[in-house]
C-alpha positions, 0 to 999 in steps of 0.5 A: 505079290499079294497072298490070302490067308487065314487070318484066326491062325495069326497073333498079330496085332490088328489095328482098325482104320481111322476113316473107319465108318459107324456101320462097321465099314472099315479094314484093320492091318498089321503094322509090322507082323510080316517082313516088306509086307502088310496083312489086311483084313475086314474088320467085320470078319476078323476070323475070316481071312487077310490080303498080304500085301507086298510093300509096292503092292499096297502103294499100288493099290492105295493110289487106285483107291484114291484114284477112284479105280477101286470101290 
């Protein structure tokens, strides 16, 4: 299951992707913030919404990105 929430209400420790570009085109994740889930947000909009992926959903999303199915 994937849910979306207002990340400005969450006091998580966000980490920017090591693959961040110089144009600010990157994501931030909050590892360990929620059990069996991974909150993800746009680093350009830290007060904006975050998407919370379940463990298996996150893996499927990453696989789709690697295959080029998600741009």
